[in-house]
N, C-alpha and C positions, 0 to 999 in steps of 0.2 A: 139798449137796442134789442129789438126782436130779431131773431134769424129766422130767415125764411130758406127750406131746403128745396131742391131741386127734384120735383116728382119723378121725373125720368130716371136720375140716379137711384132714387128709392126703389122704383120697380125693378131696374136692372140688378141692384143687389139682393131684392127679395126673391127674384126668380133665379139667383145663382148663376148669372152670366159668367161665362168663362170662354177662353179662346185657345186656338190650337193653329199653328202655321203649317202648311202642306210644303211638298215640293214646288218650286218655281217651274214655270214652263217657258223653255226657250224654242221659239219656232221659226222657220223659214220656208220659203217656195209655197208650194200648194200643200194644204194640210187641213185636216178637220178631226176632231176628237169628239167623241160622244160619251157624256157622262150619265150615270145611273142617278135616278132621285135621290139627293142627299137626306139623311134622317136628321140633319141639323141646318141651321141656317149657314149658307155658303158664301165666301165673300172673294172677289178678285180685284185686282187692281193693274191696269196696264202702264207698264213702267216704260216701254219702248214698243214703237210699231203700231199695228192696226189689227183687229179681227172682228170677226161677227158673232154676237152671242143670240142664239136661237134657243128660246125656252118654250115648252110647250104651252100652247094657250096664250101666248104674249107675241105681240109684232117684234119682229127682229130687230136687233140693237146693235148699231155700228160703235164698236168701242176704239178711242183713240189714246194717244198718250195721255196719264194722269186720269183716265175715266176709272171709276170704280163701281162695283154694283154689288148689292145683297140680294140673294136668291132666298127669298123668305119661305116659301112653300115648297114641299118635297116634290119638285117636277124634275122630270129628265131635261137635260140641256146639251146643246153642242156649242163648241168654239170652233171657229174655222177661218181660214184665210179669205173664203169666199162662199158664196151659198152654193155654188154648182160642184163642191168638192164632196166625194162621198165620206161620210164619217168613219173612223175606225174606233174601236173601244178604247177609253182613256186609260183603263186600269193597267194593262201591261206596260204602257209607257212610264207611267208613275212608279210601278213595281221596280223598273230598272232604272229609276232615277239615281244619278251620281252626283255626290257633292251637293246634294240638295236641290238638283235642277233635273226635271224630265226633258228630254229632246225630242223634237218630231219634225219631219221634213228636212229640207235643206236649207243651211244657213242660219242666221241668227237675226232674222228682221224684227221679230217680236218677243218681248220678254214679259211675262205675267207672273205676279206673286198671288198668293191666295191662301186661303185656309177655312177656318170654320168657327162658328159662335156655338156654344152648347149652352143650353138653358134647363131650367128645372121644369118640374110637371105642369106648372101653373103659367109658364111663359106664353103659350098659345092663346089664352084667354086674356090675359092681362096686358100682353104686348103685341104679339106676331099677328093676331087677328085684326089689328087696327092697322096693318100695313099692306100695300099692293104685293102681288106675288113677287115682283122684281123691284128693287130701288135702285135707280141708276142716278149717279151723281158725274155729269160730263166734266172732264177734266180742263176744258176750255173755259168754265164759268168761273166768275170772279170768287163765288162761294166755296169752289173746290181747292182754292188757293190754301185755305186752312188745313187741307188734309195733306198738303205737300211734305210739309215738314216731318209728319209721322211717318209717311211712306219713304222718305228719303232715310230716316233713322233705321226703319224696318230693313231697308235694303243695306245699309252700312253693318247692322247687327248680323244678318244672316251671310253676308259676304266675307265679312273680316272674323267673325266668330271669336270674339273675346270670350273671357271668363263671364258666365251668366247669361250669355247672349239669347239663348232661346227663351228665359223667363222675360227678359228685358223686351224683345220683340212681341211676344204674346201680351205684355201689359200694354205696349204701345198699340197693338191690334185692338185692345178694348177701348183706348183713347180715340182710335179711328171709329169704331163702331157708335160711340157717343156723338163724335162730329158728324157722322153719315146721317144719323137719326135727326139731329137738329138741322142739318141743311135740308133734308128731305120736308121737315115740317116748316122750314120758312118758304121753300119753294112750292110746296103742294100740300098745304095744311090738310089734316084730316077733317071730315065734315062733321062727324059726330063721335063721341067717346072722349075719354080723358085726354088723350094725345090732342084732340082738338081743343080741348080747353085749355092747354098749356099757352095755345097761340092766341087766346082772347085776353084782351087787356082786363076784363072784368072777372070772368071766371078763372084766369090763370091766378089772380090774387088769391082767391078763395082756396084754390087747390093747394096752393103753396103754404099757406098758414096751417091748413089742416094737415098737411104731410109733415110740417115743422112740429106741431104740437098736437097730435092725434089724441092725447088723453085729456086734453082741455074740453070741458063742458060746452062746446060751441052751440049757438043758436045761429038761425038764419039772419036774425037782426045784427048779432056780433060779427058774422062774416060779412055782411051788407056794410057795416062801417069800415072794416079792413079795407074794402074794395072801394069805399066811398062812393056808393050808390044807395039807393033805397032796397028795403027788404023785398018788395015785390018785384023790383027790377032784376036784383041777383037771383030770386027764385026762379022766374020766368026763364031768365038767360041761361042759367045754369042747366035747368031741364032740356032747354031746347038744344043746347051745345053737347052736353055730356049724355043726355038721355035718361037722366033721373035726378031727382032732387039732392041738394047739397047735403042734407042730413042723412039721406040714404046712401049717397056715395062715401060720406064718412064712416058710417055703419060698416059698409063693404070693406073699406081700406082698414078699419080697426080688425075685421076678422082676417083678413090677408096676414096683417102683422102678427096675429095671435097663431094663425096656422103656421106661419113660418117659423116661429119659435118652438112650436109643438113638433114640427118635423124635425127641428134639430135637437130636441130633447132638452131644452133649457128650461130651468126653474119649474115651480110649481105651476099649476093652473090658476091659483089664487095670485100669485105675483104677476102672471102675465095679463090677468084681468085688471089689475091695478094699473099696469103700466100702459094699457091700451085704451083705458078710458072707463072700465067698468068697476062700479064700487064694490061688486064682490063675486066670488067664483060663481055663483048661481045666476046673476045677472049675465055674464060672459057666457055661460054654458046656454042659457035661453036664447039669447041672441045667434050664438054659434050654430046652435041645433035649428034655428030658423033659417038661417042663410045656407048652411051646407047640408043639413039633413043627418047630421049625426053629432054626438056630443064631442066636447074637446079630448075627454079621456078615450074614447073610442077611436077618434081621429088620430091621436097619438099612437096608439096600440098597433092600428091598422098600417102605420108607417115605421 
């Protein structure tokens, strides 16, 4: 039986995705906090109450219980009880957080948990540029129910703080990231790019088999057989959805895999060439330089 991997998981692993939780936010009454543009992907989830999210260049989003959002682009944003409340800088409130919770306003009407996702230097092109500036998953939607168990567990880990709670909560946040991206794709599929291809019943099959066995000597005809369509249909549909042909995509993915291993300093160039589908070091070097503009050895030295 042939195993097909998940390209989304492959890309998240390749770009070195990791998560960090921040202090929670407990707010009441009239309040508003302004946040500087984060240098990573910010996430928040409303566990209780309501607030308004205002991101530069994006229509304000009303958040309620169970709502989650990812701030994908580095834009300043404000979270507030209402639009007419003058915001204060969030930094001092979070610097004064006690027991993992920052407090603002009067009372405890609203409770928000959050954190950030960090990625390697290839994340912007491979993943983040394919997403909108803000990914919002409404808590009232049926799809968001799949996030509830992860959020409940994060709450329990951060509240009770058993041994290893920080590590467990951060792993749960990574699970949450994958679910948010899946839910976003189901609800608002990308129009073009490899993420759009994952939602396509034909292109998605070709993507998954290429990711499962990138070193195989794939042809368009063999990929078409895997997808149970004609060669011409696969080629046309793949290019229309992903923006390039299947073998061009395969070359790009092989180079990404090779670059990832070069960045980590693993193995010789010859061994990497064999593992990603090139018969010799020189064949990989030629393809690598054609795609990246530099040789594998120079790429490794530079990093």
